N, CA, C and O atoms as a CHARMM CRD file, in Angstrom:
* protein
*
  344
    1    1 MET  N     31.89800-129.18500  99.94000 PROA 1      0.00000
    2    1 MET  CA    31.25900-130.60200 100.59500 PROA 1      0.00000
    3    1 MET  C     30.25600-128.80700 101.79400 PROA 1      0.00000
    4    1 MET  O     29.07300-128.52200 101.98100 PROA 1      0.00000
    5    2 SER  N     31.16300-128.34900 102.10300 PROA 2      0.00000
    6    2 SER  CA    30.48300-127.66000 103.52400 PROA 2      0.00000
    7    2 SER  C     29.62300-126.68000 102.50700 PROA 2      0.00000
    8    2 SER  O     28.68700-126.28700 103.20300 PROA 2      0.00000
    9    3 ILE  N     29.51400-126.18000 101.37300 PROA 3      0.00000
   10    3 ILE  CA    28.51300-125.26700 100.33500 PROA 3      0.00000
   11    3 ILE  C     27.53800-126.20700 100.35500 PROA 3      0.00000
   12    3 ILE  O     26.45900-125.74500 100.72500 PROA 3      0.00000
   13    4 GLY  N     27.53100-127.29700 100.10500 PROA 4      0.00000
   14    4 GLY  CA    26.67200-128.05100  99.74100 PROA 4      0.00000
   15    4 GLY  C     25.54800-128.73400 100.71500 PROA 4      0.00000
   16    4 GLY  O     24.47300-129.27500 100.45500 PROA 4      0.00000
   17    5 SER  N     26.17500-128.51000 101.83500 PROA 5      0.00000
   18    5 SER  CA    25.80300-128.89500 103.67700 PROA 5      0.00000
   19    5 SER  C     24.87200-128.15600 103.71800 PROA 5      0.00000
   20    5 SER  O     23.73700-128.56400 103.96400 PROA 5      0.00000
   21    6 GLY  N     25.13200-127.02000 103.50600 PROA 6      0.00000
   22    6 GLY  CA    24.67300-125.81300 104.09700 PROA 6      0.00000
   23    6 GLY  C     23.02600-125.59800 103.26600 PROA 6      0.00000
   24    6 GLY  O     21.88100-125.44900 103.69300 PROA 6      0.00000
   25    7 ILE  N     23.58400-125.66900 102.02100 PROA 7      0.00000
   26    7 ILE  CA    22.15000-125.55900 100.85100 PROA 7      0.00000
   27    7 ILE  C     20.94400-126.28600 101.25700 PROA 7      0.00000
   28    7 ILE  O     19.79400-125.84600 101.27300 PROA 7      0.00000
   29    8 ALA  N     21.62700-128.23000 101.79900 PROA 8      0.00000
   30    8 ALA  CA    20.43300-129.01400 102.17400 PROA 8      0.00000
   31    8 ALA  C     20.09700-128.39000 103.25000 PROA 8      0.00000
   32    8 ALA  O     18.88700-128.16600 103.28400 PROA 8      0.00000
   33    9 LEU  N     20.89500-127.87600 104.48400 PROA 9      0.00000
   34    9 LEU  CA    20.41700-127.58100 105.78900 PROA 9      0.00000
   35    9 LEU  C     19.41400-126.51700 105.42900 PROA 9      0.00000
   36    9 LEU  O     18.29600-126.78700 105.86900 PROA 9      0.00000
   37   10 PHE  N     19.46700-125.65600 104.91800 PROA 10     0.00000
   38   10 PHE  CA    18.36000-124.54500 104.70700 PROA 10     0.00000
   39   10 PHE  C     16.97500-124.80300 104.11300 PROA 10     0.00000
   40   10 PHE  O     15.83800-124.33900 104.19600 PROA 10     0.00000
   41   11 VAL  N     17.71000-125.88800 103.39700 PROA 11     0.00000
   42   11 VAL  CA    15.56000-126.57700 102.24600 PROA 11     0.00000
   43   11 VAL  C     15.59400-127.14000 102.93900 PROA 11     0.00000
   44   11 VAL  O     14.44700-126.97300 103.35400 PROA 11     0.00000
   45   12 ILE  N     16.33700-128.36000 104.07500 PROA 12     0.00000
   46   12 ILE  CA    15.00400-129.39800 104.67400 PROA 12     0.00000
   47   12 ILE  C     14.42400-127.85600 106.00100 PROA 12     0.00000
   48   12 ILE  O     13.30400-127.77000 106.50400 PROA 12     0.00000
   49   13 GLY  N     15.06500-127.32300 106.12800 PROA 13     0.00000
   50   13 GLY  CA    14.86700-126.35200 107.63300 PROA 13     0.00000
   51   13 GLY  C     13.47400-125.70300 106.87300 PROA 13     0.00000
   52   13 GLY  O     12.46900-125.77100 107.58000 PROA 13     0.00000
   53   14 ALA  N     13.31700-125.17800 105.73300 PROA 14     0.00000
   54   14 ALA  CA    12.30300-124.42500 104.95600 PROA 14     0.00000
   55   14 ALA  C     11.07600-125.19700 104.21900 PROA 14     0.00000
   56   14 ALA  O     10.14200-124.63700 103.64400 PROA 14     0.00000
   57   15 ILE  N     11.29400-126.76400 104.37300 PROA 15     0.00000
   58   15 ILE  CA    10.24300-127.88000 104.37000 PROA 15     0.00000
   59   15 ILE  C      9.95000-127.62800 105.19000 PROA 15     0.00000
   60   15 ILE  O      8.96000-126.89700 105.17700 PROA 15     0.00000
   61   16 LEU  N     10.67800-128.09700 106.89100 PROA 16     0.00000
   62   16 LEU  CA     9.28300-127.97500 107.65900 PROA 16     0.00000
   63   16 LEU  C      9.41600-126.89800 108.16700 PROA 16     0.00000
   64   16 LEU  O      9.62500-127.20400 109.34100 PROA 16     0.00000
   65   17 VAL  N      9.45000-125.53000 108.09200 PROA 17     0.00000
   66   17 VAL  CA     9.05100-124.34100 108.39400 PROA 17     0.00000
   67   17 VAL  C      7.62500-124.37700 107.66600 PROA 17     0.00000
   68   17 VAL  O      6.54500-124.67800 108.17500 PROA 17     0.00000
   69   18 PHE  N      7.87000-124.02800 106.46200 PROA 18     0.00000
   70   18 PHE  CA     6.53300-124.28400 105.07200 PROA 18     0.00000
   71   18 PHE  C      5.97600-124.78800 104.55300 PROA 18     0.00000
   72   18 PHE  O      5.02800-124.26500 103.96800 PROA 18     0.00000
   73   19 ALA  N      6.23100-126.01700 104.47500 PROA 19     0.00000
   74   19 ALA  CA     5.67700-126.98000 103.89000 PROA 19     0.00000
   75   19 ALA  C      4.40800-128.17600 104.81100 PROA 19     0.00000
   76   19 ALA  O      3.29000-128.62900 104.56500 PROA 19     0.00000
   77   20 ILE  N      5.23300-128.25600 105.72200 PROA 20     0.00000
   78   20 ILE  CA     4.79400-129.30700 106.62200 PROA 20     0.00000
   79   20 ILE  C      3.98500-128.28900 107.78800 PROA 20     0.00000
   80   20 ILE  O      4.35200-127.28800 108.40400 PROA 20     0.00000
   81   21 ASN  N      2.80900-129.01000 107.75900 PROA 21     0.00000
   82   21 ASN  CA     1.65900-128.36400 108.83200 PROA 21     0.00000
   83   21 ASN  C      1.24500-129.64900 109.73700 PROA 21     0.00000
   84   21 ASN  O      0.20200-130.29400 109.62400 PROA 21     0.00000
   85   22 VAL  N      2.02700-129.81400 110.42100 PROA 22     0.00000
   86   22 VAL  CA     1.77300-130.93700 111.54600 PROA 22     0.00000
   87   22 VAL  C      2.39500-130.56000 113.06900 PROA 22     0.00000
   88   22 VAL  O      3.48500-130.07200 113.37000 PROA 22     0.00000
   89   23 ASP  N      0.93900-131.10400 114.14200 PROA 23     0.00000
   90   23 ASP  CA     1.24400-130.55000 115.27000 PROA 23     0.00000
   91   23 ASP  C      1.41800-131.71200 115.64400 PROA 23     0.00000
   92   23 ASP  O      0.59100-132.61200 115.49800 PROA 23     0.00000
   93   24 VAL  N      2.67400-131.84000 116.24500 PROA 24     0.00000
   94   24 VAL  CA     3.59700-132.82500 117.27300 PROA 24     0.00000
   95   24 VAL  C      3.93600-132.17200 119.10200 PROA 24     0.00000
   96   24 VAL  O      4.58100-131.24300 119.58800 PROA 24     0.00000
   97   25 ALA  N      3.30700-132.98900 119.48400 PROA 25     0.00000
   98   25 ALA  CA     3.30700-132.43000 121.44500 PROA 25     0.00000
   99   25 ALA  C      4.91100-131.94700 121.66600 PROA 25     0.00000
  100   25 ALA  O      5.29600-130.83700 122.03400 PROA 25     0.00000
  101   26 TRP  N      5.64700-133.01800 121.35700 PROA 26     0.00000
  102   26 TRP  CA     7.15500-132.91600 122.20300 PROA 26     0.00000
  103   26 TRP  C      7.81900-132.04500 121.39600 PROA 26     0.00000
  104   26 TRP  O      8.83400-131.89800 122.07700 PROA 26     0.00000
  105   27 VAL  N      7.95300-131.47600 120.59600 PROA 27     0.00000
  106   27 VAL  CA     8.28600-130.64200 119.34000 PROA 27     0.00000
  107   27 VAL  C      7.99100-129.20900 117.98000 PROA 27     0.00000
  108   27 VAL  O      7.49600-129.24200 116.85400 PROA 27     0.00000
  109   28 ASP  N      8.40100-128.44100 118.55900 PROA 28     0.00000
  110   28 ASP  CA     7.90100-127.85500 117.46900 PROA 28     0.00000
  111   28 ASP  C      8.78200-127.33900 116.00900 PROA 28     0.00000
  112   28 ASP  O      9.80100-126.78700 115.59500 PROA 28     0.00000
  113   29 LEU  N      7.55900-127.97000 115.64800 PROA 29     0.00000
  114   29 LEU  CA     8.55600-128.11700 113.64500 PROA 29     0.00000
  115   29 LEU  C      8.95000-126.81700 113.54800 PROA 29     0.00000
  116   29 LEU  O      9.98200-126.71900 114.21100 PROA 29     0.00000
  117   30 ASP  N      8.69000-125.87200 113.11200 PROA 30     0.00000
  118   30 ASP  CA     8.98200-124.27700 113.13800 PROA 30     0.00000
  119   30 ASP  C     10.21400-124.01900 113.29800 PROA 30     0.00000
  120   30 ASP  O     11.06800-123.82200 112.43400 PROA 30     0.00000
  121   31 MET  N     10.35800-124.01900 114.98700 PROA 31     0.00000
  122   31 MET  CA    11.35400-123.68200 115.20200 PROA 31     0.00000
  123   31 MET  C     12.70500-124.65400 114.67200 PROA 31     0.00000
  124   31 MET  O     13.65200-124.19500 114.03400 PROA 31     0.00000
  125   32 VAL  N     12.60200-125.64800 114.96300 PROA 32     0.00000
  126   32 VAL  CA    13.53400-126.73600 114.47000 PROA 32     0.00000
  127   32 VAL  C     13.97100-125.98900 112.59300 PROA 32     0.00000
  128   32 VAL  O     15.09600-125.87600 112.10600 PROA 32     0.00000
  129   33 GLY  N     12.69000-125.63200 111.98200 PROA 33     0.00000
  130   33 GLY  CA    13.13800-125.56600 110.73200 PROA 33     0.00000
  131   33 GLY  C     13.57400-124.40900 111.19800 PROA 33     0.00000
  132   33 GLY  O     14.70100-124.41300 110.70400 PROA 33     0.00000
  133   34 TYR  N     13.47700-123.16400 111.94800 PROA 34     0.00000
  134   34 TYR  CA    13.89800-121.66800 111.48100 PROA 34     0.00000
  135   34 TYR  C     15.43900-122.34700 112.06500 PROA 34     0.00000
  136   34 TYR  O     16.31600-121.89500 111.32800 PROA 34     0.00000
  137   35 ILE  N     16.14200-123.40700 113.29000 PROA 35     0.00000
  138   35 ILE  CA    17.56800-123.73900 113.74900 PROA 35     0.00000
  139   35 ILE  C     18.31000-123.98600 112.53400 PROA 35     0.00000
  140   35 ILE  O     19.49700-123.70200 112.37600 PROA 35     0.00000
  141   36 LEU  N     17.11500-124.84100 111.19600 PROA 36     0.00000
  142   36 LEU  CA    17.79100-125.77200 110.37100 PROA 36     0.00000
  143   36 LEU  C     17.97700-124.68600 109.35800 PROA 36     0.00000
  144   36 LEU  O     18.76400-124.92900 108.44300 PROA 36     0.00000
  145   37 MET  N     17.37600-123.52900 109.37900 PROA 37     0.00000
  146   37 MET  CA    17.62600-122.50600 108.10700 PROA 37     0.00000
  147   37 MET  C     18.76900-121.66300 108.45100 PROA 37     0.00000
  148   37 MET  O     19.56300-121.19100 107.63700 PROA 37     0.00000
  149   38 GLY  N     18.79500-121.48900 109.88100 PROA 38     0.00000
  150   38 GLY  CA    20.16000-120.63600 110.30000 PROA 38     0.00000
  151   38 GLY  C     21.81600-121.50500 110.42800 PROA 38     0.00000
  152   38 GLY  O     22.93200-121.00100 110.30200 PROA 38     0.00000
  153   39 ALA  N     21.58900-122.39700 110.60800 PROA 39     0.00000
  154   39 ALA  CA    22.54300-123.55700 110.63400 PROA 39     0.00000
  155   39 ALA  C     22.78600-123.65000 108.69400 PROA 39     0.00000
  156   39 ALA  O     23.71300-124.32200 108.24200 PROA 39     0.00000
  157   40 GLY  N     22.08900-123.09800 108.02300 PROA 40     0.00000
  158   40 GLY  CA    22.62600-123.77000 106.67900 PROA 40     0.00000
  159   40 GLY  C     23.01600-122.31000 106.33700 PROA 40     0.00000
  160   40 GLY  O     23.84900-122.25400 105.43100 PROA 40     0.00000
  161   41 VAL  N     22.70900-121.38500 106.72500 PROA 41     0.00000
  162   41 VAL  CA    23.21500-120.59200 106.09500 PROA 41     0.00000
  163   41 VAL  C     24.62000-120.24500 106.44600 PROA 41     0.00000
  164   41 VAL  O     25.48500-119.87400 105.65200 PROA 41     0.00000
  165   42 VAL  N     24.80100-120.49000 108.36200 PROA 42     0.00000
  166   42 VAL  CA    26.20800-120.13900 108.46700 PROA 42     0.00000
  167   42 VAL  C     27.12400-120.84100 107.86300 PROA 42     0.00000
  168   42 VAL  O     28.02200-120.18700 107.33100 PROA 42     0.00000
  169   43 ILE  N     27.18200-122.35700 107.75900 PROA 43     0.00000
  170   43 ILE  CA    27.98800-123.44800 107.02300 PROA 43     0.00000
  171   43 ILE  C     28.19800-122.90000 105.75700 PROA 43     0.00000
  172   43 ILE  O     29.33500-122.75500 105.30700 PROA 43     0.00000
  173   44 PHE  N     26.98600-122.52200 105.02400 PROA 44     0.00000
  174   44 PHE  CA    27.32700-122.02700 103.81200 PROA 44     0.00000
  175   44 PHE  C     28.26300-120.59100 103.19400 PROA 44     0.00000
  176   44 PHE  O     28.91400-120.29400 102.19200 PROA 44     0.00000
  177   45 LEU  N     27.83300-119.94900 104.53700 PROA 45     0.00000
  178   45 LEU  CA    29.40600-118.76100 104.02200 PROA 45     0.00000
  179   45 LEU  C     29.85600-118.77700 105.35900 PROA 45     0.00000
  180   45 LEU  O     29.61500-117.80500 106.07400 PROA 45     0.00000
  181   46 LEU  N     30.69200-120.09000 105.94400 PROA 46     0.00000
  182   46 LEU  CA    31.92300-120.55700 105.90500 PROA 46     0.00000
  183   46 LEU  C     32.29200-121.68900 105.36200 PROA 46     0.00000
  184   46 LEU  O     33.16200-122.36200 105.91500 PROA 46     0.00000
  185   47 GLY  N     31.72800-122.07900 104.24400 PROA 47     0.00000
  186   47 GLY  CA    32.22100-122.49900 103.30500 PROA 47     0.00000
  187   47 GLY  C     32.72700-121.74600 102.11000 PROA 47     0.00000
  188   47 GLY  O     33.79500-122.03500 101.56900 PROA 47     0.00000
  189   48 ILE  N     31.94400-120.77900 101.70800 PROA 48     0.00000
  190   48 ILE  CA    32.65600-119.60900 100.87100 PROA 48     0.00000
  191   48 ILE  C     34.08900-118.76700 101.57900 PROA 48     0.00000
  192   48 ILE  O     35.01700-118.22300 100.98000 PROA 48     0.00000
  193   49 VAL  N     33.87600-118.89200 102.90500 PROA 49     0.00000
  194   49 VAL  CA    35.04100-118.03200 103.20500 PROA 49     0.00000
  195   49 VAL  C     36.13500-119.09800 102.97200 PROA 49     0.00000
  196   49 VAL  O     36.86300-118.90000 101.99900 PROA 49     0.00000
  197   50 LEU  N     36.37800-120.29700 103.78800 PROA 50     0.00000
  198   50 LEU  CA    36.76200-121.20600 103.60800 PROA 50     0.00000
  199   50 LEU  C     37.79500-121.31400 101.94700 PROA 50     0.00000
  200   50 LEU  O     39.01700-121.31800 101.80500 PROA 50     0.00000
  201   51 LEU  N     36.55500-121.40000 100.78800 PROA 51     0.00000
  202   51 LEU  CA    36.72300-121.92600  99.58600 PROA 51     0.00000
  203   51 LEU  C     37.28600-120.20400  99.03600 PROA 51     0.00000
  204   51 LEU  O     37.63000-120.38300  97.86800 PROA 51     0.00000
  205   52 ALA  N     37.43400-119.19200  99.27100 PROA 52     0.00000
  206   52 ALA  CA    38.40600-117.81600  98.99700 PROA 52     0.00000
  207   52 ALA  C     39.60200-117.75700  99.66200 PROA 52     0.00000
  208   52 ALA  O     40.38900-116.93800  99.18700 PROA 52     0.00000
  209   53 ARG  N     39.95400-118.33100 100.55200 PROA 53     0.00000
  210   53 ARG  CA    41.05700-118.22700 101.37900 PROA 53     0.00000
  211   53 ARG  C     42.16400-119.71400 101.18200 PROA 53     0.00000
  212   53 ARG  O     43.27200-119.85900 101.69700 PROA 53     0.00000
  213   54 ARG  N     41.42000-120.69400 100.26800 PROA 54     0.00000
  214   54 ARG  CA    41.98200-122.23900  99.58800 PROA 54     0.00000
  215   54 ARG  C     43.56600-121.31400  98.92000 PROA 54     0.00000
  216   54 ARG  O     43.60000-120.21100  98.37500 PROA 54     0.00000
  217   55 ARG  N     44.38800-121.98600  99.13700 PROA 55     0.00000
  218   55 ARG  CA    45.69700-121.81900  98.32300 PROA 55     0.00000
  219   55 ARG  C     45.70800-121.90900  96.90500 PROA 55     0.00000
  220   55 ARG  O     45.06900-122.87200  96.47900 PROA 55     0.00000
  221   56 ARG  N     46.16900-121.29200  96.17300 PROA 56     0.00000
  222   56 ARG  CA    46.13100-120.91800  94.34800 PROA 56     0.00000
  223   56 ARG  C     47.77900-121.37600  93.92800 PROA 56     0.00000
  224   56 ARG  O     48.83400-120.74900  94.02400 PROA 56     0.00000
  225   57 THR  N     47.56200-122.33800  93.57900 PROA 57     0.00000
  226   57 THR  CA    48.64200-122.56300  92.41100 PROA 57     0.00000
  227   57 THR  C     49.14800-122.23300  90.69900 PROA 57     0.00000
  228   57 THR  O     48.53400-122.70600  89.74200 PROA 57     0.00000
  229   58 GLU  N     50.07100-121.56000  90.59700 PROA 58     0.00000
  230   58 GLU  CA    50.20500-121.40700  89.22600 PROA 58     0.00000
  231   58 GLU  C     51.31100-121.60700  88.69500 PROA 58     0.00000
  232   58 GLU  O     52.29200-121.37600  89.40100 PROA 58     0.00000
  233   59 SER  N     51.54200-122.11200  87.25100 PROA 59     0.00000
  234   59 SER  CA    52.47600-123.18500  86.57900 PROA 59     0.00000
  235   59 SER  C     51.93300-122.42600  84.97300 PROA 59     0.00000
  236   59 SER  O     50.99200-122.33900  84.18400 PROA 59     0.00000
  237   60 VAL  N     53.22100-122.03500  85.22400 PROA 60     0.00000
  238   60 VAL  CA    53.66700-121.49500  83.92100 PROA 60     0.00000
  239   60 VAL  C     54.48200-122.22100  82.97400 PROA 60     0.00000
  240   60 VAL  O     55.56600-122.40300  83.52800 PROA 60     0.00000
  241   61 SER  N     54.49000-122.71300  81.84000 PROA 61     0.00000
  242   61 SER  CA    55.15600-122.57800  81.06200 PROA 61     0.00000
  243   61 SER  C     55.62100-122.13100  79.74200 PROA 61     0.00000
  244   61 SER  O     54.81900-121.89600  78.83800 PROA 61     0.00000
  245   62 ARG  N     57.15800-121.98200  79.57300 PROA 62     0.00000
  246   62 ARG  CA    57.63300-121.38000  78.06300 PROA 62     0.00000
  247   62 ARG  C     58.91600-122.22800  77.57400 PROA 62     0.00000
  248   62 ARG  O     59.91400-122.63100  78.17100 PROA 62     0.00000
  249   63 THR  N     58.44100-122.33900  76.13400 PROA 63     0.00000
  250   63 THR  CA    59.24800-122.87700  75.53700 PROA 63     0.00000
  251   63 THR  C     60.31500-121.99900  74.52500 PROA 63     0.00000
  252   63 THR  O     59.81300-121.11200  73.83400 PROA 63     0.00000
  253   64 VAL  N     61.31400-122.16800  74.46800 PROA 64     0.00000
  254   64 VAL  CA    62.29400-121.11200  73.91500 PROA 64     0.00000
  255   64 VAL  C     63.26000-121.96400  73.19800 PROA 64     0.00000
  256   64 VAL  O     63.60200-123.09500  73.54300 PROA 64     0.00000
  257   65 VAL  N     63.70200-121.24800  72.06800 PROA 65     0.00000
  258   65 VAL  CA    65.46900-122.05600  71.18100 PROA 65     0.00000
  259   65 VAL  C     66.21300-122.07000  72.25800 PROA 65     0.00000
  260   65 VAL  O     65.90900-121.45000  73.27700 PROA 65     0.00000
  261   66 ASP  N     67.52500-122.96100  72.09900 PROA 66     0.00000
  262   66 ASP  CA    68.69600-122.43800  72.44300 PROA 66     0.00000
  263   66 ASP  C     69.14900-122.24900  71.47200 PROA 66     0.00000
  264   66 ASP  O     69.10700-122.92500  70.44400 PROA 66     0.00000
  265   67 PRO  N     69.86300-120.86700  71.78400 PROA 67     0.00000
  266   67 PRO  CA    70.72200-120.16400  70.75800 PROA 67     0.00000
  267   67 PRO  C     72.21900-121.38600  70.68000 PROA 67     0.00000
  268   67 PRO  O     72.70200-121.48100  69.55200 PROA 67     0.00000
  269   68 ALA  N     72.64100-121.92300  71.37100 PROA 68     0.00000
  270   68 ALA  CA    73.95400-122.51100  71.06000 PROA 68     0.00000
  271   68 ALA  C     73.52600-123.88800  70.35500 PROA 68     0.00000
  272   68 ALA  O     74.31100-124.38300  69.54600 PROA 68     0.00000
  273   69 THR  N     72.29800-124.52500  70.63700 PROA 69     0.00000
  274   69 THR  CA    72.80400-125.59800  69.79600 PROA 69     0.00000
  275   69 THR  C     70.73700-125.72300  68.84600 PROA 69     0.00000
  276   69 THR  O     70.19900-126.73500  68.39500 PROA 69     0.00000
  277   70 GLY  N     70.32600-124.65600  68.88300 PROA 70     0.00000
  278   70 GLY  CA    69.41400-124.84100  68.00600 PROA 70     0.00000
  279   70 GLY  C     68.21000-125.30300  68.70700 PROA 70     0.00000
  280   70 GLY  O     67.18700-124.95100  68.11900 PROA 70     0.00000
  281   71 ALA  N     68.03600-125.88100  69.62100 PROA 71     0.00000
  282   71 ALA  CA    67.18300-127.09100  70.20600 PROA 71     0.00000
  283   71 ALA  C     66.20100-126.32700  70.81600 PROA 71     0.00000
  284   71 ALA  O     66.53800-125.18800  71.14000 PROA 71     0.00000
  285   72 PRO  N     65.00000-126.70200  71.06400 PROA 72     0.00000
  286   72 PRO  CA    63.50600-125.86200  71.92900 PROA 72     0.00000
  287   72 PRO  C     63.81300-126.27800  73.15600 PROA 72     0.00000
  288   72 PRO  O     64.08200-127.46600  73.33300 PROA 72     0.00000
  289   73 THR  N     63.82100-125.49600  74.05700 PROA 73     0.00000
  290   73 THR  CA    63.66500-125.77100  75.31400 PROA 73     0.00000
  291   73 THR  C     62.40600-125.38100  76.28100 PROA 73     0.00000
  292   73 THR  O     61.71200-124.37300  76.14700 PROA 73     0.00000
  293   74 THR  N     62.26400-126.32300  77.22100 PROA 74     0.00000
  294   74 THR  CA    60.70900-125.64500  77.83500 PROA 74     0.00000
  295   74 THR  C     61.22200-125.77000  79.09600 PROA 74     0.00000
  296   74 THR  O     61.72800-126.79100  79.56000 PROA 74     0.00000
  297   75 ARG  N     61.02900-124.30400  79.85900 PROA 75     0.00000
  298   75 ARG  CA    61.16000-123.71700  80.88000 PROA 75     0.00000
  299   75 ARG  C     59.50900-123.95300  82.28600 PROA 75     0.00000
  300   75 ARG  O     58.35500-123.56600  82.09900 PROA 75     0.00000
  301   76 ARG  N     59.87400-124.43600  83.11200 PROA 76     0.00000
  302   76 ARG  CA    58.57000-124.57600  83.58900 PROA 76     0.00000
  303   76 ARG  C     58.56200-123.58000  85.02800 PROA 76     0.00000
  304   76 ARG  O     59.62300-122.96000  84.96600 PROA 76     0.00000
  305   77 SER  N     58.14700-123.34600  85.73600 PROA 77     0.00000
  306   77 SER  CA    58.09700-122.43800  86.97800 PROA 77     0.00000
  307   77 SER  C     56.46200-122.23100  87.59800 PROA 77     0.00000
  308   77 SER  O     55.45100-121.76300  87.07500 PROA 77     0.00000
  309   78 VAL  N     56.72500-122.79800  88.92200 PROA 78     0.00000
  310   78 VAL  CA    55.66600-122.97600  89.73500 PROA 78     0.00000
  311   78 VAL  C     55.72100-122.17000  90.96800 PROA 78     0.00000
  312   78 VAL  O     56.62700-122.15500  91.80200 PROA 78     0.00000
  313   79 SER  N     54.50800-121.43200  90.96100 PROA 79     0.00000
  314   79 SER  CA    54.29700-120.41500  91.86900 PROA 79     0.00000
  315   79 SER  C     52.63700-120.01100  92.50800 PROA 79     0.00000
  316   79 SER  O     51.57000-119.73300  91.96300 PROA 79     0.00000
  317   80 SER  N     53.23000-120.19500  94.37600 PROA 80     0.00000
  318   80 SER  CA    52.17900-120.68700  95.12000 PROA 80     0.00000
  319   80 SER  C     51.53300-119.61000  95.94700 PROA 80     0.00000
  320   80 SER  O     52.33700-119.02700  96.67500 PROA 80     0.00000
  321   81 THR  N     50.80300-119.36600  95.99200 PROA 81     0.00000
  322   81 THR  CA    50.21600-117.87500  96.37800 PROA 81     0.00000
  323   81 THR  C     49.40500-118.45900  97.85300 PROA 81     0.00000
  324   81 THR  O     48.93600-119.59100  97.73600 PROA 81     0.00000
  325   82 GLY  N     49.24900-117.90800  98.94900 PROA 82     0.00000
  326   82 GLY  CA    49.16200-118.36600 100.25700 PROA 82     0.00000
  327   82 GLY  C     49.05500-117.30300 101.13200 PROA 82     0.00000
  328   82 GLY  O     49.42700-116.19800 100.73800 PROA 82     0.00000
  329   83 ASP  N     48.58200-117.44400 102.32900 PROA 83     0.00000
  330   83 ASP  CA    49.18400-116.58600 103.45900 PROA 83     0.00000
  331   83 ASP  C     50.91200-116.97000 104.18900 PROA 83     0.00000
  332   83 ASP  O     51.68400-116.11500 104.62400 PROA 83     0.00000
  333   84 ASP  N     51.11400-118.16400 104.15100 PROA 84     0.00000
  334   84 ASP  CA    52.84200-118.43300 104.19600 PROA 84     0.00000
  335   84 ASP  C     53.53700-118.08200 103.26300 PROA 84     0.00000
  336   84 ASP  O     54.54600-117.53600 103.70900 PROA 84     0.00000
  337   85 ALA  N     53.52200-118.12000 101.84400 PROA 85     0.00000
  338   85 ALA  CA    54.55100-118.01000 101.35000 PROA 85     0.00000
  339   85 ALA  C     55.17100-117.04000 101.13000 PROA 85     0.00000
  340   85 ALA  O     54.50000-116.01200 101.21600 PROA 85     0.00000
  341   86 VAL  N     56.22200-116.90800 100.86800 PROA 86     0.00000
  342   86 VAL  CA    57.62900-116.01700 100.96400 PROA 86     0.00000
  343   86 VAL  C     57.57500-115.79600  99.13200 PROA 86     0.00000
  344   86 VAL  O     58.45400-115.15100  98.56200 PROA 86     0.00000
């Protein structure tokens, strides 16, 4: 969500800076565009950092044959990697 929001802010800011040539007396649209572009870059980078820090879970499934009964047995193990994993 934040990556898409950052891209959208950047695009809106670029449109205000480079595509619209309207003079408004009470606001400088070029400055607003540059501010939106800067905010879009910051939000985009924060989204990438948060995505990289996200927890990852790995699930492993193994099927073996029980030597006593000859029946297949499935074993599943789940491991979590993250900052608070032990």
